[in-house]
C-alpha positions as CSV (number, residue, x, y, z in Angstrom):
1,X,34.8,-39.8,-18.4
2,X,35.0,-37.8,-15.3
3,X,37.9,-37.6,-12.7
4,X,36.1,-36.5,-9.7
5,X,38.7,-35.5,-7.1
6,X,39.2,-34.2,-3.7
7,X,42.4,-32.6,-2.3
8,X,43.5,-32.0,1.3
9,X,46.3,-29.6,1.9
10,X,48.6,-28.0,4.5
11,X,46.8,-24.7,4.7
12,X,48.8,-21.5,4.6
13,X,49.5,-18.6,2.3
14,X,48.0,-18.8,-0.9
15,X,49.9,-20.8,-3.8
16,X,52.2,-21.9,-0.9
17,X,49.8,-24.9,0.3
18,X,51.2,-28.5,-0.2
19,X,49.0,-31.5,-0.8
20,X,48.4,-33.8,2.2
21,X,45.9,-36.0,0.7
22,X,44.6,-36.9,-2.7
23,X,41.6,-39.1,-3.9
24,X,40.5,-39.5,-7.5
25,X,37.5,-41.5,-8.7
26,X,37.3,-42.1,-12.6
27,X,33.6,-42.3,-13.1
28,X,31.9,-43.1,-16.6
29,X,28.7,-41.3,-15.6
30,X,27.4,-44.5,-14.2
31,X,29.8,-46.1,-12.0
32,X,33.6,-45.8,-10.7
33,X,35.7,-47.5,-13.1
34,X,39.1,-46.5,-11.5
35,X,40.4,-45.0,-8.3
36,X,43.6,-43.7,-6.6
37,X,43.8,-42.5,-3.0
38,X,47.1,-41.6,-1.5
39,X,48.6,-39.5,1.5
40,X,51.1,-37.2,0.1
41,X,54.4,-35.8,1.9
42,X,54.2,-32.1,1.3
43,X,57.7,-31.4,2.8
44,X,56.2,-28.5,4.8
45,X,54.6,-28.6,8.2
46,X,50.7,-28.7,8.5
47,X,48.8,-25.8,10.0
48,X,47.5,-26.6,13.4
49,X,43.8,-25.8,12.5
50,X,44.0,-28.3,9.5
51,X,45.5,-31.0,11.7
52,X,42.3,-30.7,13.8
53,X,40.0,-30.6,11.0
54,X,41.2,-33.3,9.0
55,X,43.1,-35.4,11.6
56,X,46.1,-35.6,9.3
57,X,49.2,-34.7,11.0
58,X,52.9,-34.3,10.2
59,X,54.0,-37.7,11.8
60,X,51.6,-39.6,9.3
61,X,53.1,-38.0,6.3
62,X,56.9,-38.9,6.8
63,X,56.7,-42.1,5.1
64,X,54.1,-41.0,2.6
65,X,55.1,-40.5,-1.2
66,X,56.2,-37.1,-2.2
67,X,54.2,-35.5,-5.0
68,X,56.6,-36.1,-7.8
69,X,56.5,-39.8,-6.9
70,X,52.3,-39.7,-7.5
71,X,52.3,-37.0,-10.3
72,X,52.5,-40.0,-13.0
73,X,49.7,-41.7,-11.5
74,X,47.6,-38.6,-11.4
75,X,48.2,-37.7,-15.3
76,X,47.4,-41.2,-16.1
77,X,44.0,-41.4,-14.4
78,X,42.8,-37.8,-15.4
79,X,43.8,-38.2,-19.2
80,X,40.9,-37.3,-21.5
81,X,38.9,-36.8,-18.3
82,X,36.6,-33.7,-17.1
83,X,37.8,-32.7,-13.7
84,X,34.9,-32.6,-11.3
85,X,35.0,-31.4,-7.6
86,X,33.1,-29.7,-5.0
87,X,34.5,-26.0,-5.3
88,X,36.8,-27.0,-8.4
89,X,38.5,-23.8,-8.6
90,X,40.2,-24.6,-5.4
91,X,41.2,-28.2,-6.2
92,X,42.4,-27.6,-9.9
93,X,44.7,-24.4,-8.4
94,X,46.3,-26.7,-6.0
95,X,47.1,-29.2,-8.7
96,X,48.3,-26.9,-11.2
97,X,50.6,-25.4,-8.7
98,X,52.0,-28.8,-7.5
99,X,52.6,-29.7,-11.2
100,X,53.9,-26.1,-12.1
101,X,56.7,-26.8,-9.3
102,X,57.5,-29.8,-11.1
103,X,58.0,-27.9,-14.4
104,X,54.9,-29.5,-16.1
105,X,52.0,-27.5,-17.4
106,X,48.7,-29.4,-16.0
107,X,45.6,-28.5,-18.1
108,X,42.0,-30.0,-18.0
109,X,38.6,-29.1,-18.3
110,X,36.7,-28.6,-14.9
111,X,33.0,-29.0,-13.5
112,X,32.1,-27.5,-10.1
113,X,29.5,-29.4,-8.1
114,X,28.7,-26.3,-6.1
115,X,27.9,-24.4,-9.2
116,X,26.0,-27.1,-10.7
117,X,24.1,-27.5,-7.4
118,X,23.3,-24.2,-7.2
119,X,21.7,-24.4,-10.7
120,X,20.0,-27.7,-10.5
121,X,19.1,-27.7,-6.6
122,X,18.3,-24.0,-6.0
123,X,17.4,-22.7,-2.6
124,X,19.2,-25.1,-0.5
125,X,20.1,-23.4,2.8
126,X,23.8,-24.3,2.4
127,X,26.1,-25.6,-0.4
128,X,29.0,-26.9,1.6
129,X,29.4,-30.5,0.7
130,X,28.5,-31.8,4.3
131,X,25.4,-29.9,4.6
132,X,24.2,-30.6,1.1
133,X,24.8,-34.4,1.1
134,X,23.0,-34.6,4.3
135,X,19.9,-32.5,3.0
136,X,19.8,-34.9,-0.1
137,X,20.1,-38.2,1.8
138,X,23.4,-39.0,0.3
139,X,25.4,-41.1,3.1
140,X,29.1,-39.8,3.9
141,X,31.8,-41.4,5.9
142,X,35.2,-39.8,6.5
143,X,34.4,-36.0,6.3
144,X,37.2,-33.9,5.7
145,X,39.3,-37.0,4.3
146,X,39.9,-36.7,0.7
147,X,38.4,-40.3,0.0
148,X,35.3,-39.9,1.8
149,X,34.8,-36.2,0.5
150,X,35.5,-37.3,-3.3
151,X,33.0,-40.4,-3.0
152,X,30.2,-38.1,-1.6
153,X,31.1,-35.7,-4.5
154,X,30.6,-38.8,-6.6
155,X,27.4,-39.7,-5.4
156,X,26.2,-35.8,-5.5
157,X,27.3,-35.5,-9.3
158,X,25.6,-38.8,-10.2
159,X,22.3,-37.1,-8.8
160,X,23.1,-33.9,-10.5
161,X,23.4,-35.7,-13.7
162,X,20.0,-37.0,-13.3
163,X,18.6,-33.6,-12.6
164,X,20.1,-32.1,-15.5
165,X,17.1,-32.6,-17.7
166,X,18.7,-30.3,-20.7
167,X,21.6,-32.6,-20.7
168,X,24.3,-29.5,-20.4
169,X,26.8,-31.4,-18.3
170,X,26.9,-34.3,-20.7
171,X,26.9,-32.1,-23.8
172,X,30.3,-30.7,-22.4
173,X,31.5,-34.0,-22.5
174,X,30.4,-34.9,-25.8
175,X,32.4,-31.8,-26.9
176,X,35.6,-33.5,-25.5
177,X,34.6,-36.5,-27.4
178,X,34.2,-34.6,-30.7
179,X,37.4,-32.8,-30.1
180,X,39.1,-36.2,-30.0
181,X,37.8,-36.6,-33.4
182,X,37.3,-40.5,-33.3
183,X,33.8,-41.7,-34.1
184,X,33.6,-45.3,-32.7
185,X,32.0,-47.9,-35.1
186,X,28.8,-49.4,-34.5
187,X,30.3,-52.3,-32.7
188,X,32.3,-50.0,-30.4
189,X,29.3,-48.1,-29.3
190,X,27.2,-51.4,-29.0
191,X,29.7,-53.0,-26.6
192,X,29.4,-49.9,-24.3
193,X,25.5,-50.1,-24.0
194,X,23.9,-51.9,-21.0
195,X,21.3,-54.8,-21.4
196,X,19.2,-52.9,-18.8
197,X,16.1,-50.4,-18.6
198,X,16.8,-46.9,-19.1
199,X,17.1,-44.0,-21.7
200,X,19.5,-43.5,-24.3
201,X,20.7,-40.4,-26.1
202,X,22.2,-40.4,-29.6
203,X,24.6,-37.3,-30.6
204,X,25.9,-36.5,-33.9
205,X,29.4,-35.2,-34.6
206,X,28.5,-31.6,-33.8
207,X,27.6,-32.6,-30.1
208,X,23.7,-32.4,-31.1
209,X,21.4,-34.5,-29.5
210,X,19.5,-35.8,-32.3
211,X,17.3,-38.8,-30.9
212,X,16.0,-39.9,-27.2
213,X,14.7,-43.2,-26.7
214,X,13.8,-45.8,-23.8
215,X,13.9,-49.4,-23.6
216,X,13.9,-52.3,-21.1
217,X,17.1,-53.5,-23.1
218,X,18.9,-50.6,-24.2
219,X,21.7,-52.6,-26.1
220,X,19.1,-54.4,-28.0
221,X,17.2,-51.5,-28.8
222,X,20.3,-49.5,-29.9
223,X,21.1,-52.5,-32.0
224,X,17.9,-52.0,-34.0
225,X,18.4,-48.5,-34.8
226,X,21.9,-49.9,-36.0
227,X,20.6,-52.6,-38.1
228,X,17.2,-51.1,-39.3
229,X,16.1,-50.2,-42.8
230,X,13.5,-47.6,-42.0
231,X,14.3,-43.9,-43.1
232,X,14.8,-43.1,-39.8
233,X,17.3,-45.8,-38.9
234,X,19.4,-45.0,-41.7
235,X,19.6,-41.4,-41.0
236,X,20.7,-42.3,-37.3
237,X,23.2,-44.6,-38.9
238,X,24.6,-42.0,-41.1
239,X,24.9,-39.4,-38.3
240,X,25.7,-41.1,-34.9
241,X,28.8,-40.0,-33.3
242,X,28.1,-41.3,-29.9
243,X,25.6,-42.7,-27.5
244,X,25.1,-41.6,-23.7
245,X,22.4,-43.5,-21.6
246,X,20.8,-43.4,-18.1
247,X,19.8,-46.7,-16.4
248,X,16.5,-46.2,-14.4
249,X,15.8,-49.9,-13.4
250,X,12.2,-48.8,-13.3
251,X,10.2,-48.8,-16.8
252,X,8.0,-46.1,-15.3
253,X,10.8,-43.8,-14.8
254,X,12.2,-44.4,-18.3
255,X,8.8,-43.6,-19.7
256,X,8.5,-40.3,-17.8
257,X,12.1,-39.6,-18.5
258,X,11.8,-40.1,-22.1
259,X,8.6,-38.0,-22.7
260,X,9.9,-34.9,-20.4
261,X,13.4,-34.8,-22.2
262,X,12.0,-35.1,-25.7
263,X,9.8,-31.9,-25.0
264,X,12.7,-30.1,-23.4
265,X,15.6,-30.9,-26.0
266,X,13.4,-31.6,-29.1
267,X,15.6,-34.0,-31.1
268,X,15.1,-34.1,-34.7
269,X,14.1,-37.6,-35.0
270,X,11.9,-37.7,-32.2
271,X,9.1,-35.5,-34.0
272,X,6.1,-38.1,-33.5
273,X,7.0,-38.2,-29.8
274,X,6.6,-34.4,-29.3
275,X,3.0,-34.8,-29.9
276,X,0.7,-36.4,-27.2
277,X,0.9,-40.6,-27.0
278,X,-2.6,-40.9,-25.8
279,X,-5.2,-39.6,-28.6
280,X,-8.1,-41.2,-27.2
281,X,-9.6,-40.4,-23.7
282,X,-12.4,-41.8,-21.5
283,X,-15.1,-39.1,-20.1
284,X,-18.1,-39.4,-18.1
285,X,-21.3,-37.7,-18.5
286,X,-24.9,-37.8,-17.4
287,X,-27.7,-38.9,-19.4
288,X,-31.5,-37.9,-19.4
289,X,-32.3,-40.6,-17.0
290,X,-29.6,-39.9,-14.7
291,X,-27.3,-42.6,-15.2
292,X,-23.5,-41.9,-15.5
293,X,-22.4,-42.9,-19.2
294,X,-18.7,-43.9,-20.0
295,X,-17.8,-42.5,-23.4
296,X,-14.5,-43.3,-25.2
297,X,-13.5,-40.6,-27.5
298,X,-10.8,-38.4,-29.3
299,X,-9.1,-36.5,-26.7
300,X,-10.5,-33.0,-25.9
301,X,-8.3,-30.8,-23.5
302,X,-11.4,-28.9,-23.0
303,X,-13.2,-31.9,-21.2
304,X,-12.1,-33.4,-17.8
305,X,-10.9,-37.1,-18.7
306,X,-10.6,-40.0,-16.3
307,X,-8.0,-41.7,-18.4
308,X,-6.6,-41.9,-21.6
309,X,-5.2,-44.3,-24.2
310,X,-2.5,-44.8,-27.0
311,X,-5.2,-46.3,-29.4
312,X,-9.0,-46.8,-30.0
313,X,-8.7,-50.4,-29.6
314,X,-6.6,-50.1,-26.3
315,X,-9.4,-48.2,-25.0
316,X,-12.0,-50.4,-26.2
317,X,-10.3,-53.5,-24.4
318,X,-9.7,-51.7,-21.2
319,X,-13.5,-50.7,-21.3
320,X,-14.6,-54.3,-21.5
321,X,-12.4,-55.1,-18.6
322,X,-13.9,-52.2,-16.5
323,X,-17.5,-53.0,-17.5
324,X,-16.9,-56.7,-16.2
325,X,-14.9,-55.7,-13.0
326,X,-17.4,-53.0,-12.0
327,X,-20.5,-54.8,-13.2
328,X,-21.5,-51.9,-15.7
329,X,-23.6,-51.9,-18.5
330,X,-22.3,-52.2,-22.0
331,X,-24.9,-50.0,-23.3
332,X,-24.0,-47.3,-20.6
333,X,-20.2,-47.8,-21.5
334,X,-20.7,-47.3,-25.5
335,X,-19.6,-51.0,-26.3
336,X,-22.9,-52.0,-27.2
337,X,-25.2,-49.5,-29.3
338,X,-29.0,-50.3,-29.3
339,X,-32.2,-48.5,-28.0
340,X,-33.3,-51.8,-26.0
341,X,-31.6,-53.6,-23.4
342,X,-27.7,-54.7,-23.9
343,X,-26.7,-58.2,-24.9
344,X,-25.1,-58.8,-21.7
345,X,-28.7,-58.2,-19.9
346,X,-29.9,-61.2,-22.2
347,X,-27.4,-63.6,-20.9
348,X,-27.9,-62.3,-17.5
349,X,-24.5,-60.6,-17.0
350,X,-26.1,-57.2,-16.7
351,X,-28.7,-56.4,-14.2
352,X,-30.4,-53.8,-16.0
353,X,-29.4,-50.3,-15.8
354,X,-30.2,-50.2,-19.6
355,X,-33.7,-50.7,-19.0
356,X,-34.1,-49.1,-15.7
357,X,-34.3,-52.1,-13.6
358,X,-31.3,-50.7,-11.4
359,X,-31.9,-47.2,-10.0
360,X,-29.4,-44.2,-11.1
361,X,-27.9,-44.2,-7.6
362,X,-27.1,-47.8,-7.2
363,X,-25.4,-47.8,-10.7
364,X,-23.7,-44.3,-10.2
365,X,-21.9,-45.5,-7.2
366,X,-20.2,-48.4,-9.0
367,X,-19.2,-45.9,-11.9
368,X,-17.9,-43.6,-8.9
369,X,-16.2,-46.4,-7.6
370,X,-14.4,-47.0,-11.1
371,X,-13.1,-43.3,-11.2
372,X,-12.0,-43.4,-8.0
373,X,-9.8,-46.2,-8.4
374,X,-8.8,-45.2,-12.0
375,X,-8.0,-41.5,-11.8
376,X,-5.5,-40.0,-9.4
377,X,-7.3,-36.6,-8.9
378,X,-6.7,-34.9,-5.9
379,X,-4.7,-38.1,-4.6
380,X,-1.5,-37.9,-2.8
381,X,0.8,-41.3,-3.1
382,X,4.1,-42.4,-3.8
383,X,4.9,-45.4,-6.4
384,X,7.6,-47.6,-5.4
385,X,9.2,-49.6,-8.0
386,X,12.4,-51.3,-8.7
387,X,15.8,-49.2,-9.0
388,X,18.9,-49.5,-10.7
389,X,20.5,-52.2,-8.7
390,X,19.2,-54.7,-6.0
391,X,20.2,-52.2,-3.2
392,X,18.0,-49.7,-4.5
393,X,14.4,-48.7,-4.7
394,X,12.7,-45.8,-7.2
395,X,10.0,-43.5,-5.9
396,X,7.4,-41.6,-8.2
397,X,6.0,-38.5,-6.1
398,X,2.0,-37.7,-6.8
399,X,0.7,-34.8,-4.7
400,X,-2.9,-33.7,-4.8
401,X,-3.1,-35.4,-8.1
402,X,0.0,-33.6,-9.7
403,X,3.1,-35.4,-10.8
404,X,6.1,-33.8,-8.9
405,X,8.9,-36.1,-10.1
406,X,11.1,-39.2,-8.9
407,X,13.8,-40.3,-6.9
408,X,16.1,-43.3,-6.2
409,X,16.9,-44.3,-2.8
410,X,19.1,-46.8,-0.8
411,X,17.3,-49.6,0.9
412,X,19.0,-48.9,4.0
413,X,17.6,-45.2,4.1
414,X,14.0,-45.8,4.1
415,X,11.6,-43.2,2.8
416,X,9.1,-42.7,5.7
417,X,9.3,-38.9,5.6
418,X,7.7,-36.8,2.5
419,X,10.1,-34.0,3.3
420,X,13.2,-36.3,2.8
421,X,11.7,-37.4,-0.5
422,X,11.0,-33.8,-1.8
423,X,14.9,-33.2,-1.2
424,X,16.3,-35.8,-3.2
425,X,13.6,-35.4,-5.7
426,X,14.4,-34.9,-9.3
427,X,11.5,-32.3,-10.2
428,X,9.5,-33.0,-13.3
429,X,6.9,-31.2,-15.2
430,X,2.9,-32.4,-14.8
431,X,1.2,-32.5,-18.1
432,X,-1.4,-34.8,-19.9
433,X,1.1,-37.2,-21.0
434,X,2.7,-38.1,-18.0
435,X,-0.5,-38.2,-16.0
436,X,-1.5,-40.9,-18.7
437,X,1.8,-42.6,-18.7
438,X,1.4,-43.1,-15.0
439,X,-2.2,-44.3,-15.1
440,X,-1.4,-46.7,-17.9
441,X,1.6,-47.9,-16.1
442,X,-0.5,-48.4,-12.8
443,X,-3.0,-50.5,-14.7
444,X,-0.5,-52.9,-16.0
445,X,2.2,-53.2,-13.7
446,X,2.4,-56.3,-11.2
447,X,5.6,-55.2,-9.3
448,X,4.3,-51.5,-8.3
449,X,3.7,-50.8,-4.7
450,X,1.4,-47.8,-4.0
451,X,1.5,-45.8,-0.7
452,X,-1.2,-43.6,0.0
453,X,-0.6,-40.2,2.2
């Protein structure tokens, strides 16, 4: 649990400032579960430049509660939380100073979104909260007021959690859970899981990530781990201490996140998924008569593939569909082995490329059409899919045939500029697996919208 806060002060000499406004959003990594927002009477005058900056003046604070009147609520909402703030050292110092004046030693772990942003979103021209959220397309209201700044920090932090593929932020949170030393029972863990699409992360008592999975129903899949009788399920049951998850809405993004994060974090019970998921690939080569032949073979990294498949049978099933759709010849696609004409020719469903009745130029044009539509070599496009809620969409960016990453965006904030999308993009690695995950998803999905540019 995180307590994301912002404090406005009177200004003045170091450690003599007083709090004029405080906003705290209790955030579970997915949504705000509690909040506290209040003006505070600092019992000292506000510096004129601060009045001009925040709009908070001395008259507004005369009837506001004093710090000792809100102190209990602040302790309550931040209990067992990591404090998150933009320039956390400032807000944490002010909070500790106010509590010290009451004779109470306030202590908590902190995370600074300035430092996290510098690490996870490098090369930004500015890391001030206003300029950073504007560059990332995060809507912001009430700038320089505690509630507006704290909400913008919450949205920024949520984006940073997404960009943290090595899970260093969450591991900090897990350490806090481990220190408390109470491992929730299976039912407690299950009750915290959503019935939505996303990626889940299973940790042991040492805070080590032992398994990453994805599902269209996270709760159902986690329950299968807890009730399974396979060797892997029993090991997970014996070691599980806590589980975190990221909702994605889009199954494509869940597949892409799972693939990359397994390669980065190498959890011990994901051994099989560290290898390629697509061992069979489709290649094209010209035969002695000048016809382009399609060949479904074991994947060979030295050869340029059109697309690939999780199994030989999946490849054959797809090839039968392609052969029909593009009026190709089953002999030339390797589905019917013969030295004469193919069977489809006999039943008048093939126009005779197998016996030279169609010229190589005419036949090869159909093969090229198939390749162009089923390979994104050198293509630039955005794949638009569902988001994590009804007000959101997801976008996957492919530029010149290279997968660049994904982003979520608000429906009120249309992506009509590729540079805006690049600002909010969570960068990902391009490799053979992700290329094939995307191609496979494009083939099967009915909800996907593709924008070419």
